[in-house]
DRENVO-906175 format. One record per residue (C-alpha): x, y, z; chain. Coordinates in pm, whole numbers. Example, Ala and Ser with C-alpha at 12.3 -4.5 7.8 and 13.67 -1.06 7.14 Angstrom:
REM DRENVO-906175
<loke><east>1230</east><north>-450</north><up>780</up><ch>A</ch></loke>
<loke><east>1367</east><north>-106</north><up>714</up><ch>A</ch></loke>
END
This chain:
REM DRENVO-906175
<loke><east>-1291</east><north>-4492</north><up>5313</up><ch>A</ch></loke>
<loke><east>-1314</east><north>-4817</north><up>5457</up><ch>A</ch></loke>
<loke><east>-1613</east><north>-4915</north><up>5659</up><ch>A</ch></loke>
<loke><east>-1677</east><north>-5166</north><up>5938</up><ch>A</ch></loke>
<loke><east>-2012</east><north>-5251</north><up>6087</up><ch>A</ch></loke>
<loke><east>-2238</east><north>-5540</north><up>6213</up><ch>A</ch></loke>
<loke><east>-2620</east><north>-5590</north><up>6101</up><ch>A</ch></loke>
<loke><east>-2809</east><north>-5407</north><up>6422</up><ch>A</ch></loke>
<loke><east>-3152</east><north>-5562</north><up>6523</up><ch>A</ch></loke>
<loke><east>-3480</east><north>-5483</north><up>6483</up><ch>A</ch></loke>
<loke><east>-3485</east><north>-5359</north><up>6828</up><ch>A</ch></loke>
<loke><east>-3220</east><north>-5097</north><up>6736</up><ch>A</ch></loke>
<loke><east>-3447</east><north>-4910</north><up>6514</up><ch>A</ch></loke>
<loke><east>-3612</east><north>-4715</north><up>6823</up><ch>A</ch></loke>
<loke><east>-3306</east><north>-4734</north><up>7029</up><ch>A</ch></loke>
<loke><east>-3074</east><north>-4417</north><up>7131</up><ch>A</ch></loke>
<loke><east>-2787</east><north>-4330</north><up>6876</up><ch>A</ch></loke>
<loke><east>-2451</east><north>-4193</north><up>6992</up><ch>A</ch></loke>
<loke><east>-2176</east><north>-4098</north><up>6780</up><ch>A</ch></loke>
<loke><east>-1803</east><north>-4013</north><up>6805</up><ch>A</ch></loke>
<loke><east>-1454</east><north>-4031</north><up>6668</up><ch>A</ch></loke>
<loke><east>-1120</east><north>-3933</north><up>6691</up><ch>A</ch></loke>
<loke><east>-938</east><north>-3614</north><up>6700</up><ch>A</ch></loke>
<loke><east>-854</east><north>-3567</north><up>6318</up><ch>A</ch></loke>
<loke><east>-1217</east><north>-3664</north><up>6224</up><ch>A</ch></loke>
<loke><east>-1091</east><north>-3967</north><up>5981</up><ch>A</ch></loke>
<loke><east>-1232</east><north>-4242</north><up>6207</up><ch>A</ch></loke>
<loke><east>-1581</east><north>-4238</north><up>6306</up><ch>A</ch></loke>
<loke><east>-1830</east><north>-4467</north><up>6473</up><ch>A</ch></loke>
<loke><east>-2195</east><north>-4499</north><up>6554</up><ch>A</ch></loke>
<loke><east>-2348</east><north>-4687</north><up>6875</up><ch>A</ch></loke>
<loke><east>-2723</east><north>-4791</north><up>6870</up><ch>A</ch></loke>
<loke><east>-2882</east><north>-4855</north><up>7186</up><ch>A</ch></loke>
<loke><east>-2761</east><north>-4855</north><up>7535</up><ch>A</ch></loke>
<loke><east>-2399</east><north>-4988</north><up>7671</up><ch>A</ch></loke>
<loke><east>-2419</east><north>-5343</north><up>7843</up><ch>A</ch></loke>
<loke><east>-2159</east><north>-5244</north><up>8080</up><ch>A</ch></loke>
<loke><east>-1975</east><north>-4927</north><up>8192</up><ch>A</ch></loke>
<loke><east>-1647</east><north>-4893</north><up>8389</up><ch>A</ch></loke>
<loke><east>-1321</east><north>-4728</north><up>8492</up><ch>A</ch></loke>
<loke><east>-998</east><north>-4916</north><up>8470</up><ch>A</ch></loke>
<loke><east>-658</east><north>-4812</north><up>8654</up><ch>A</ch></loke>
<loke><east>-466</east><north>-5124</north><up>8506</up><ch>A</ch></loke>
<loke><east>-129</east><north>-5053</north><up>8336</up><ch>A</ch></loke>
<loke><east>-257</east><north>-5137</north><up>7984</up><ch>A</ch></loke>
<loke><east>-529</east><north>-4885</north><up>8028</up><ch>A</ch></loke>
<loke><east>-309</east><north>-4618</north><up>8168</up><ch>A</ch></loke>
<loke><east>-44</east><north>-4667</north><up>7870</up><ch>A</ch></loke>
<loke><east>-301</east><north>-4672</north><up>7592</up><ch>A</ch></loke>
<loke><east>-501</east><north>-4369</north><up>7750</up><ch>A</ch></loke>
<loke><east>-219</east><north>-4174</north><up>7856</up><ch>A</ch></loke>
<loke><east>-399</east><north>-4084</north><up>8191</up><ch>A</ch></loke>
<loke><east>-435</east><north>-4276</north><up>8528</up><ch>A</ch></loke>
<loke><east>-734</east><north>-4484</north><up>8415</up><ch>A</ch></loke>
<loke><east>-961</east><north>-4507</north><up>8110</up><ch>A</ch></loke>
<loke><east>-1357</east><north>-4466</north><up>8127</up><ch>A</ch></loke>
<loke><east>-1484</east><north>-4709</north><up>7888</up><ch>A</ch></loke>
<loke><east>-1818</east><north>-4839</north><up>7777</up><ch>A</ch></loke>
<loke><east>-1920</east><north>-5174</north><up>7626</up><ch>A</ch></loke>
<loke><east>-2181</east><north>-5257</north><up>7349</up><ch>A</ch></loke>
<loke><east>-2269</east><north>-5573</north><up>7164</up><ch>A</ch></loke>
<loke><east>-2110</east><north>-5593</north><up>6851</up><ch>A</ch></loke>
<loke><east>-2427</east><north>-5571</north><up>6659</up><ch>A</ch></loke>
<loke><east>-2473</east><north>-5199</north><up>6815</up><ch>A</ch></loke>
<loke><east>-2113</east><north>-5059</north><up>6699</up><ch>A</ch></loke>
<loke><east>-2064</east><north>-4969</north><up>6329</up><ch>A</ch></loke>
<loke><east>-1777</east><north>-4755</north><up>6218</up><ch>A</ch></loke>
<loke><east>-1576</east><north>-4574</north><up>5899</up><ch>A</ch></loke>
<loke><east>-1213</east><north>-4499</north><up>5824</up><ch>A</ch></loke>
<loke><east>-885</east><north>-4671</north><up>5857</up><ch>A</ch></loke>
<loke><east>-783</east><north>-4852</north><up>6170</up><ch>A</ch></loke>
<loke><east>-456</east><north>-4965</north><up>6278</up><ch>A</ch></loke>
<loke><east>-431</east><north>-5245</north><up>6597</up><ch>A</ch></loke>
<loke><east>-196</east><north>-5314</north><up>6895</up><ch>A</ch></loke>
<loke><east>-313</east><north>-5593</north><up>7128</up><ch>A</ch></loke>
<loke><east>-669</east><north>-5588</north><up>7010</up><ch>A</ch></loke>
<loke><east>-694</east><north>-5220</north><up>7079</up><ch>A</ch></loke>
<loke><east>-751</east><north>-5023</north><up>6717</up><ch>A</ch></loke>
<loke><east>-632</east><north>-4679</north><up>6686</up><ch>A</ch></loke>
<loke><east>-636</east><north>-4400</north><up>6412</up><ch>A</ch></loke>
<loke><east>-295</east><north>-4411</north><up>6208</up><ch>A</ch></loke>
<loke><east>-349</east><north>-4041</north><up>6136</up><ch>A</ch></loke>
<loke><east>-381</east><north>-3892</north><up>6471</up><ch>A</ch></loke>
<loke><east>-297</east><north>-4190</north><up>6690</up><ch>A</ch></loke>
<loke><east>-615</east><north>-4141</north><up>6898</up><ch>A</ch></loke>
<loke><east>-733</east><north>-4510</north><up>7032</up><ch>A</ch></loke>
<loke><east>-1083</east><north>-4593</north><up>6881</up><ch>A</ch></loke>
<loke><east>-1195</east><north>-4911</north><up>6982</up><ch>A</ch></loke>
<loke><east>-1126</east><north>-5258</north><up>7121</up><ch>A</ch></loke>
<loke><east>-1350</east><north>-5534</north><up>6922</up><ch>A</ch></loke>
<loke><east>-1404</east><north>-5855</north><up>7069</up><ch>A</ch></loke>
<loke><east>-1597</east><north>-6138</north><up>6907</up><ch>A</ch></loke>
<loke><east>-1913</east><north>-6032</north><up>7068</up><ch>A</ch></loke>
<loke><east>-1850</east><north>-5676</north><up>7220</up><ch>A</ch></loke>
<loke><east>-1717</east><north>-5337</north><up>7113</up><ch>A</ch></loke>
<loke><east>-1532</east><north>-5135</north><up>7402</up><ch>A</ch></loke>
<loke><east>-1551</east><north>-4764</north><up>7339</up><ch>A</ch></loke>
<loke><east>-1355</east><north>-4494</north><up>7551</up><ch>A</ch></loke>
<loke><east>-1616</east><north>-4257</north><up>7660</up><ch>A</ch></loke>
<loke><east>-1420</east><north>-3916</north><up>7600</up><ch>A</ch></loke>
<loke><east>-1450</east><north>-4002</north><up>7226</up><ch>A</ch></loke>
<loke><east>-1804</east><north>-3951</north><up>7226</up><ch>A</ch></loke>
<loke><east>-1897</east><north>-3647</north><up>7035</up><ch>A</ch></loke>
<loke><east>-2163</east><north>-3486</north><up>7294</up><ch>A</ch></loke>
<loke><east>-2019</east><north>-3465</north><up>7647</up><ch>A</ch></loke>
<loke><east>-2133</east><north>-3469</north><up>7900</up><ch>A</ch></loke>
<loke><east>-2343</east><north>-3808</north><up>7843</up><ch>A</ch></loke>
<loke><east>-2588</east><north>-4004</north><up>8069</up><ch>A</ch></loke>
<loke><east>-2334</east><north>-4286</north><up>8085</up><ch>A</ch></loke>
<loke><east>-2230</east><north>-4358</north><up>8444</up><ch>A</ch></loke>
<loke><east>-1969</east><north>-4602</north><up>8532</up><ch>A</ch></loke>
<loke><east>-2121</east><north>-4883</north><up>8755</up><ch>A</ch></loke>
<loke><east>-1767</east><north>-5031</north><up>8873</up><ch>A</ch></loke>
<loke><east>-1402</east><north>-4990</north><up>8876</up><ch>A</ch></loke>
<loke><east>-1122</east><north>-5240</north><up>8798</up><ch>A</ch></loke>
<loke><east>-767</east><north>-5272</north><up>8904</up><ch>A</ch></loke>
<loke><east>-839</east><north>-5039</north><up>9214</up><ch>A</ch></loke>
<loke><east>-492</east><north>-5161</north><up>9363</up><ch>A</ch></loke>
<loke><east>-344</east><north>-4939</north><up>9120</up><ch>A</ch></loke>
<loke><east>-603</east><north>-4648</north><up>9148</up><ch>A</ch></loke>
<loke><east>-376</east><north>-4325</north><up>9264</up><ch>A</ch></loke>
<loke><east>-393</east><north>-4246</north><up>9615</up><ch>A</ch></loke>
<loke><east>-520</east><north>-3887</north><up>9596</up><ch>A</ch></loke>
<loke><east>-816</east><north>-4044</north><up>9340</up><ch>A</ch></loke>
<loke><east>-1120</east><north>-4125</north><up>9540</up><ch>A</ch></loke>
<loke><east>-1324</east><north>-4424</north><up>9427</up><ch>A</ch></loke>
<loke><east>-1680</east><north>-4392</north><up>9290</up><ch>A</ch></loke>
<loke><east>-1896</east><north>-4445</north><up>9598</up><ch>A</ch></loke>
<loke><east>-2173</east><north>-4602</north><up>9416</up><ch>A</ch></loke>
<loke><east>-1979</east><north>-4806</north><up>9171</up><ch>A</ch></loke>
<loke><east>-1868</east><north>-5184</north><up>9248</up><ch>A</ch></loke>
<loke><east>-1484</east><north>-5207</north><up>9317</up><ch>A</ch></loke>
<loke><east>-1274</east><north>-5452</north><up>9192</up><ch>A</ch></loke>
<loke><east>-899</east><north>-5533</north><up>9291</up><ch>A</ch></loke>
<loke><east>-811</east><north>-5644</north><up>8944</up><ch>A</ch></loke>
<loke><east>-1076</east><north>-5777</north><up>8656</up><ch>A</ch></loke>
<loke><east>-1429</east><north>-5851</north><up>8731</up><ch>A</ch></loke>
<loke><east>-1530</east><north>-6184</north><up>8828</up><ch>A</ch></loke>
END
């Protein structure tokens, strides 16, 4: 099984550990500590890649993310080639995880903002506590 990871910092030793993975179980990941931001996105790409009206996601610094299993990627979004489930969007310094892939729902992770609210379905209310952005965050 292929393994991908970054070295955790010394501060991560006492941090909360979260685990998740994909439907088939062949791709797994571990997250150390709290996310640096949490959101919902209603953009066209998130709608298409999630198969839903929005994506709920959280972003961790890259050093807090480690995973195992084979991944394929399309436009920066990685997915499991076995079951097709989206796994992670890795950038140079961040790892974005879809919240529905965490092992133990419900979680204590609450979205702080919504993106692409101009594409939010009319029947869906915005999160009253969250910052709202018509498009991407400034």
